[in-house]
C-alpha positions as CSV (number, residue, x, y, z in Angstrom):
1,M,57.1,192.5,-47.1
2,S,58.2,189.0,-48.1
3,P,55.0,186.5,-48.6
4,R,54.6,184.3,-45.4
5,F,52.8,180.7,-46.1
6,A,51.9,178.1,-43.3
7,R,50.3,174.8,-43.3
8,L,49.1,172.5,-40.7
9,I,51.1,169.7,-39.4
10,P,50.1,166.2,-41.6
11,D,48.4,164.9,-38.2
12,W,46.3,167.6,-37.7
13,L,42.6,167.7,-39.3
14,M,40.2,170.1,-40.2
15,R,36.4,168.9,-38.8
16,G,33.5,170.7,-38.0
17,W,29.7,169.5,-36.5
18,S,26.2,171.0,-36.5
19,D,27.0,172.2,-32.8
20,A,30.6,172.7,-33.0
21,P,31.1,174.3,-36.1
22,F,35.0,174.6,-36.6
23,A,37.5,172.8,-34.7
24,V,41.2,171.1,-35.1
25,L,41.5,167.4,-34.4
26,N,45.2,165.4,-34.2
27,W,44.0,161.9,-35.6
28,R,46.4,160.2,-33.8
29,T,46.3,161.6,-30.4
30,G,42.6,162.4,-30.2
31,D,43.7,166.1,-29.5
32,L,40.3,168.5,-30.4
33,R,40.3,172.1,-29.9
34,Q,37.4,174.6,-31.0
35,A,37.9,177.7,-32.5
36,E,36.3,180.6,-33.5
37,G,36.5,184.0,-35.0
38,S,40.4,185.3,-35.4
39,L,41.8,181.8,-34.6
40,A,39.1,179.5,-36.6
41,H,40.5,182.5,-39.4
42,V,44.0,181.7,-39.0
43,I,43.6,178.1,-38.7
44,R,41.6,178.0,-42.1
45,G,44.6,180.0,-43.5
46,C,46.9,177.3,-42.7
47,D,46.5,175.8,-46.2
48,G,50.1,176.9,-47.8
49,Q,48.2,178.7,-50.4
50,T,47.0,182.2,-48.2
51,D,49.7,184.8,-47.6
52,F,49.5,185.7,-44.2
53,H,51.2,189.2,-45.3
54,S,48.5,189.8,-47.1
55,L,45.5,192.6,-46.3
56,L,43.4,189.6,-44.7
57,F,45.2,189.4,-41.7
58,L,46.7,191.7,-39.1
59,P,49.3,191.8,-36.6
60,T,46.8,189.9,-34.1
61,H,46.2,187.1,-36.6
62,R,49.9,186.8,-37.2
63,R,50.9,186.4,-33.7
64,L,47.7,183.5,-33.8
65,L,50.2,182.3,-36.2
66,D,53.1,181.9,-34.5
67,A,51.3,180.4,-31.4
68,L,49.9,177.7,-33.8
69,I,53.3,176.6,-34.8
70,A,55.0,177.0,-31.2
71,Q,52.2,174.2,-30.1
72,G,53.2,172.3,-33.0
73,I,50.4,172.5,-35.0
74,A,51.1,174.4,-37.8
75,E,54.5,175.0,-39.7
76,A,56.0,177.6,-42.3
77,C,56.1,176.2,-45.6
78,A,56.5,177.4,-49.3
79,P,53.7,178.6,-51.3
80,G,52.2,176.2,-52.7
81,D,53.4,173.2,-50.5
82,G,49.9,172.6,-48.9
83,I,47.5,170.2,-46.8
84,T,46.3,166.7,-48.2
85,Q,42.8,166.4,-48.8
86,V,41.8,164.4,-45.7
87,Q,43.2,167.4,-44.1
88,K,40.9,170.0,-45.4
89,F,38.0,171.3,-43.3
90,R,34.8,169.0,-43.5
91,L,31.4,170.1,-42.2
92,A,29.0,166.9,-40.7
93,A,25.8,167.3,-40.8
94,N,25.3,165.9,-37.8
95,P,26.4,167.1,-33.5
96,Y,29.3,166.1,-32.3
97,L,30.5,162.6,-31.1
98,R,33.4,161.8,-29.2
99,G,33.9,158.0,-30.9
100,V,32.4,154.7,-31.6
101,H,32.4,151.6,-29.3
102,W,32.8,149.1,-32.2
103,S,32.3,145.3,-31.7
104,I,33.6,144.1,-34.9
105,T,32.5,140.7,-34.7
106,G,30.0,138.2,-32.9
107,R,32.6,135.3,-32.7
108,C,35.1,134.0,-29.8
109,N,37.8,131.5,-29.0
110,L,36.7,131.4,-25.4
111,K,33.5,130.3,-23.9
112,C,33.2,132.4,-21.0
113,R,30.6,131.9,-18.2
114,H,30.0,136.0,-18.2
115,C,29.3,136.6,-21.8
116,Y,26.6,139.7,-22.3
117,M,26.8,139.1,-26.0
118,E,26.8,135.2,-25.5
119,A,29.9,135.1,-28.2
120,P,30.2,131.1,-27.9
121,D,26.9,130.6,-29.4
122,Q,27.6,133.4,-31.9
123,R,24.6,135.1,-30.8
124,Y,25.6,138.2,-33.6
125,P,26.5,137.0,-36.5
126,D,29.8,139.1,-38.9
127,L,29.0,141.6,-41.3
128,G,31.0,141.1,-44.6
129,E,33.6,143.2,-46.0
130,A,31.4,145.6,-48.4
131,E,29.4,146.1,-45.3
132,I,32.3,146.8,-43.2
133,H,33.7,149.4,-45.6
134,R,30.0,151.0,-45.5
135,I,30.3,151.4,-41.9
136,I,34.1,153.0,-42.0
137,A,32.5,155.3,-45.1
138,Q,29.7,156.9,-42.4
139,F,32.3,157.2,-39.5
140,E,34.0,159.1,-42.1
141,R,31.0,161.3,-42.7
142,V,29.9,161.7,-39.4
143,N,33.5,163.0,-38.7
144,A,33.7,160.5,-35.9
145,P,37.6,161.2,-34.6
146,Q,38.2,157.7,-33.0
147,V,36.8,154.2,-32.7
148,S,37.7,151.6,-30.0
149,L,37.4,148.0,-31.4
150,T,36.1,144.4,-29.0
151,G,34.0,141.8,-30.0
152,G,33.9,138.8,-29.5
153,E,37.6,138.6,-30.1
154,P,38.2,141.1,-32.7
155,F,41.5,139.0,-34.1
156,L,39.4,136.0,-34.9
157,R,38.4,138.8,-37.8
158,K,40.6,137.7,-40.9
159,D,40.3,141.2,-42.1
160,L,41.0,142.9,-39.2
161,F,44.4,144.7,-40.5
162,H,42.5,145.9,-43.7
163,I,39.9,147.7,-41.3
164,L,42.8,149.1,-39.5
165,E,44.3,150.1,-42.7
166,Q,40.8,151.7,-43.8
167,L,40.4,153.6,-40.6
168,V,43.8,154.8,-41.0
169,E,43.6,155.8,-44.5
170,K,39.9,158.0,-43.7
171,R,42.0,159.4,-40.5
172,I,39.9,157.9,-37.8
173,R,41.8,157.1,-34.4
174,V,41.9,153.5,-33.0
175,H,41.8,154.8,-29.3
176,Q,41.7,150.9,-27.9
177,I,41.6,147.5,-28.7
178,Y,39.8,145.4,-26.6
179,S,41.1,141.5,-26.5
180,N,41.2,138.3,-24.6
181,G,45.0,138.1,-25.7
182,L,45.2,134.7,-26.5
183,L,46.0,135.4,-31.0
184,I,48.2,138.5,-29.9
185,T,51.5,137.6,-31.1
186,D,54.5,139.7,-31.5
187,A,53.7,139.5,-35.3
188,V,50.6,140.7,-35.0
189,L,52.0,143.6,-32.5
190,G,54.6,144.5,-35.5
191,K,51.9,144.9,-38.2
192,I,49.7,146.9,-36.1
193,Q,52.5,149.4,-35.5
194,E,53.6,149.1,-39.2
195,I,50.0,150.6,-39.9
196,G,50.9,153.3,-37.9
197,L,48.4,152.7,-34.7
198,S,49.2,152.6,-31.4
199,P,46.2,151.9,-29.4
200,D,45.6,151.1,-25.5
201,F,44.9,147.4,-25.5
202,N,42.0,146.6,-22.8
203,L,42.5,142.8,-21.7
204,S,40.4,140.5,-19.9
205,F,42.0,138.7,-17.0
206,D,39.9,137.2,-14.5
207,G,42.5,136.6,-11.4
208,C,44.9,133.8,-10.4
209,G,43.6,131.0,-10.1
210,T,40.1,131.4,-11.4
211,H,40.7,133.0,-15.1
212,D,40.2,129.8,-16.7
213,A,37.1,128.7,-14.5
214,M,35.5,132.1,-15.5
215,R,36.9,131.7,-19.6
216,G,35.7,128.2,-19.8
217,V,39.0,127.4,-21.7
218,S,41.7,125.7,-19.3
219,G,45.4,126.8,-19.7
220,T,44.5,130.4,-20.9
221,E,45.5,132.1,-17.7
222,S,49.4,131.9,-18.1
223,R,48.9,132.9,-22.0
224,V,46.8,136.0,-21.1
225,L,49.8,137.1,-18.4
226,Q,52.4,136.3,-21.6
227,A,49.7,138.7,-24.2
228,I,50.2,141.5,-20.9
229,Q,54.0,141.3,-21.1
230,R,54.5,140.7,-24.7
231,L,52.3,144.2,-24.8
232,R,54.5,146.0,-22.4
233,D,57.7,144.9,-23.8
234,A,56.2,146.6,-27.4
235,G,55.2,149.9,-25.8
236,F,51.4,149.3,-25.8
237,A,49.3,150.6,-22.7
238,V,47.6,147.9,-21.1
239,N,44.3,148.0,-18.9
240,I,42.7,145.1,-17.2
241,A,39.2,144.2,-16.7
242,T,38.9,141.6,-14.5
243,S,35.3,139.7,-13.6
244,I,34.7,138.2,-10.1
245,D,32.1,135.9,-8.5
246,R,32.2,133.4,-5.7
247,S,35.1,131.6,-7.0
248,V,37.5,133.8,-5.9
249,K,37.6,132.2,-2.3
250,S,39.9,134.8,-0.5
251,N,41.4,137.9,-0.6
252,Q,44.4,136.3,-1.0
253,G,43.4,135.5,-4.9
254,L,42.7,139.1,-5.7
255,L,45.8,140.3,-3.6
256,D,47.9,137.6,-5.9
257,T,46.3,139.0,-8.9
258,Y,46.8,142.7,-7.9
259,T,50.8,142.2,-7.2
260,Q,51.2,140.1,-10.7
261,L,49.5,143.0,-12.2
262,K,51.5,145.8,-10.7
263,A,54.8,143.5,-11.7
264,L,53.4,143.5,-15.2
265,S,53.5,147.8,-15.1
266,I,49.9,148.0,-16.4
267,R,47.8,151.5,-16.6
268,S,44.6,150.6,-14.8
269,W,42.7,147.8,-13.4
270,Q,38.9,147.3,-13.1
271,V,37.7,145.0,-10.7
272,A,33.7,144.1,-10.9
273,P,30.7,141.3,-10.7
274,P,29.7,140.6,-14.3
275,N,26.3,142.4,-15.2
276,R,23.3,139.9,-15.0
277,T,23.0,140.0,-18.9
278,G,23.9,136.9,-21.8
279,N,25.4,134.3,-20.1
280,W,25.5,135.4,-16.8
281,R,21.4,136.1,-16.5
282,T,20.8,132.6,-14.3
283,A,24.5,132.4,-12.5
284,D,24.4,131.2,-9.1
285,T,27.6,132.7,-8.1
286,H,27.1,136.0,-7.9
287,L,28.8,138.3,-5.2
288,S,26.7,140.0,-2.6
289,L,27.7,143.5,-1.8
290,E,28.6,142.3,1.5
291,E,31.3,139.4,-0.4
292,E,32.2,142.5,-2.9
293,I,33.3,144.6,0.4
294,A,35.0,142.0,2.4
295,L,37.5,141.4,-1.1
296,Y,37.9,145.0,-2.0
297,A,38.8,146.5,1.1
298,P,42.4,144.8,1.6
299,L,43.3,145.4,-2.0
300,L,42.3,148.7,-1.6
301,Q,44.8,149.0,1.6
302,Q,47.3,147.5,-0.7
303,W,47.3,149.4,-3.7
304,R,47.3,153.0,-1.6
305,E,50.3,151.6,0.8
306,D,52.0,150.6,-2.7
307,G,51.7,154.7,-3.9
308,Q,48.7,153.7,-6.5
309,P,51.0,152.1,-9.1
310,F,47.5,152.1,-11.6
311,H,44.5,153.3,-11.4
312,L,42.2,151.4,-9.5
313,Q,38.1,150.6,-10.1
314,M,36.5,148.5,-7.9
315,G,32.7,147.7,-9.0
316,A,30.4,150.6,-7.9
317,F,32.5,151.2,-4.6
318,F,35.8,152.7,-5.7
319,N,37.1,154.6,-9.1
320,S,40.6,156.4,-8.3
321,R,39.6,158.6,-11.7
322,L,37.1,159.8,-9.6
323,E,37.1,162.3,-6.3
324,D,38.8,159.8,-4.1
325,V,36.6,157.9,-1.0
326,S,38.4,157.0,2.1
327,S,36.9,153.2,1.9
328,A,35.6,150.5,-0.2
329,E,32.8,150.8,2.0
330,Q,31.7,153.9,0.4
331,P,30.1,154.1,-3.2
332,A,32.3,155.8,-5.6
333,K,31.2,159.4,-5.8
334,S,30.2,161.1,-8.9
335,P,31.0,164.8,-10.4
336,G,27.7,166.0,-8.9
337,Y,24.2,165.6,-10.6
338,T,21.3,167.9,-11.1
339,P,18.0,167.1,-12.7
340,D,19.4,169.0,-15.8
341,S,22.3,166.4,-16.1
342,F,22.1,164.1,-18.9
343,D,21.1,160.9,-17.4
344,C,24.7,159.6,-18.9
345,G,27.4,161.2,-20.1
346,V,29.4,158.5,-22.0
347,C,26.4,157.4,-24.1
348,R,25.6,161.0,-25.2
349,L,28.7,161.0,-26.9
350,S,29.9,157.6,-27.7
351,P,27.2,155.2,-28.7
352,Y,28.3,151.2,-29.5
353,L,27.8,149.3,-32.3
354,L,27.0,146.0,-32.5
355,P,28.3,143.3,-34.9
356,D,25.3,143.2,-36.8
357,G,25.1,146.9,-37.1
358,V,22.6,147.7,-34.7
359,L,23.7,151.4,-32.9
360,L,22.9,151.3,-29.3
361,P,23.6,154.1,-26.7
362,C,26.1,151.8,-24.7
363,H,26.9,148.2,-24.5
364,G,25.0,147.9,-21.5
365,F,22.2,147.3,-23.8
366,T,22.9,144.5,-25.4
367,D,21.4,141.5,-23.7
368,T,17.8,144.3,-23.3
369,P,14.4,144.7,-25.3
370,L,16.1,147.9,-26.4
371,P,18.2,146.7,-29.9
372,T,15.0,145.5,-31.2
373,R,14.2,149.1,-31.3
374,M,17.0,151.1,-32.4
375,P,18.1,152.2,-35.8
376,N,20.9,150.3,-37.6
377,L,23.9,151.6,-39.9
378,L,22.8,149.5,-43.3
379,E,19.5,150.9,-43.1
380,Q,20.0,154.5,-42.0
381,E,22.7,157.4,-42.6
382,F,24.6,157.5,-39.1
383,S,24.5,161.6,-39.7
384,E,20.7,161.1,-39.6
385,I,20.8,159.1,-36.2
386,W,23.2,161.1,-34.6
387,T,20.5,164.0,-35.5
388,A,17.6,162.8,-34.6
389,S,16.4,159.5,-33.8
390,A,14.9,157.2,-31.0
391,L,18.9,156.5,-30.1
392,V,19.4,160.2,-29.7
393,E,16.3,160.9,-27.3
394,L,17.8,158.1,-25.1
395,A,21.4,159.3,-25.3
396,R,20.5,163.1,-24.7
397,A,17.8,162.4,-21.8
398,R,18.0,164.0,-19.0
399,K,17.7,163.2,-14.9
400,S,14.7,165.1,-15.1
401,V,12.7,162.3,-17.5
402,R,13.4,160.1,-14.7
403,L,12.9,162.1,-11.8
404,V,9.5,162.0,-13.2
405,K,8.7,158.8,-12.4
406,N,10.7,158.5,-9.3
407,P,10.0,161.9,-7.7
408,E,11.2,160.5,-4.2
409,C,14.6,160.5,-5.9
410,A,14.7,164.3,-5.5
411,Q,14.6,164.6,-2.2
412,C,17.1,161.8,-1.0
413,A,20.3,163.3,0.3
414,F,22.4,161.2,-2.3
415,F,20.8,162.3,-5.3
416,A,23.8,164.4,-6.2
417,Q,26.3,161.2,-6.3
418,C,23.8,158.7,-7.0
419,G,21.7,160.1,-10.1
420,M,19.3,157.2,-9.8
421,G,22.0,155.3,-11.3
422,C,22.4,153.7,-14.9
423,P,19.7,152.8,-17.2
424,A,21.0,150.4,-18.3
425,R,21.1,148.4,-15.5
426,A,17.4,149.9,-14.3
427,L,15.8,148.3,-17.7
428,L,18.1,144.9,-17.1
429,E,16.9,144.9,-13.2
430,T,13.1,146.2,-13.7
431,G,12.4,146.4,-17.2
432,D,11.7,150.2,-17.3
433,I,14.7,152.1,-18.4
434,T,13.1,155.0,-16.5
435,A,13.2,153.1,-13.1
436,K,16.3,154.0,-10.5
437,D,18.8,151.5,-10.7
438,P,18.4,149.0,-7.7
439,L,22.0,148.6,-7.1
440,A,22.6,152.0,-7.1
441,C,19.7,152.8,-5.0
442,Q,20.8,149.6,-2.3
443,L,24.4,151.3,-2.4
444,W,24.0,154.5,-1.1
445,Q,21.0,153.4,1.1
446,R,23.3,151.0,3.0
447,H,26.0,154.0,3.3
448,Q,22.7,155.9,4.9
449,R,22.7,153.2,7.7
450,P,24.7,153.8,11.1
């Protein structure tokens, strides 16, 4: 029988973590497939050096190889036509993480009234090129599959393209880029595509007729809409976040914004009041729950009548990505919490990195006392932090920890849906991270009233 050789398709990498010893990862799409036993044995043999007709492989192994080829994970090759160094198996000493949400700058070219990190005053200094390189090297060592880039305004960094090139070199996917849109040009998008990336873009647009007032700079509304159109024309997916307050004087303001965004074929729209953090701590135009509901109800009706043209999230009331709910007056349902559930499903897999290198469970903790107690990637190895630290103690905490402080929540009819709410908001509103989230409690108790 003639020899048979195969190798992984170039976009696929072999990776492992302490709690997931072997997997293949498509670094461009984020597709991750854990493997063990015979399947892991076959994938390891897809190196262009291993003969699948040798005594090391049985007919069942060769059938698994056929399946990998059919799925576009492996391909037949000539003997010795091997995989690249970056594709070879690399085991990280830390548990698996999905990715990192990274603020690469504390600077911004707008003066947003609700900026949670106070970018107009550059509360957080930017890191230099050498420090950025050190951080990306740490991403590689923990086998981080992807990052999302935010700020401040990421496009203010003159070395942004160099950062993107480093991430591509390490085969770390750039999943999303957050931006205010003002610096996005055709040339910028062409360069991103030239580098070999196709991230989703998350843009902030605070509504027709209200965007400029929220952003603190006149003339920006039309420029953001132009940026959205430019992104769509170039083939990038666009997600929009809209912060609302009492400047949205009527339902028509949000409906006009909805109509505009629908015409631009966006992927998703998130509408919500800002959290009381950063520049918004002393705001006097924050919406009450009743005012929110009055704005959301006609929007939800129109969205449904139009056949749900994009994903829609409205505050804590509605999220089309979760189980559907009947009205804008009912809080959005969660998957179903138990005391053994993780306190936050996001932060246990995707931490947030501040511009100065401090690692947080999520961006919601930025304007709290917590950052002073959290580790810094310039002072401690990421792999050590993600294995055992004050950060992971919080990120992997269970609901049972907070139930000790809030025993009445265990008896609440809405615990499975509420789960005591967001720990970051609990810290912001009460000063105690183990407290229940006052907003979540208010939402569900309100729903309980006849």
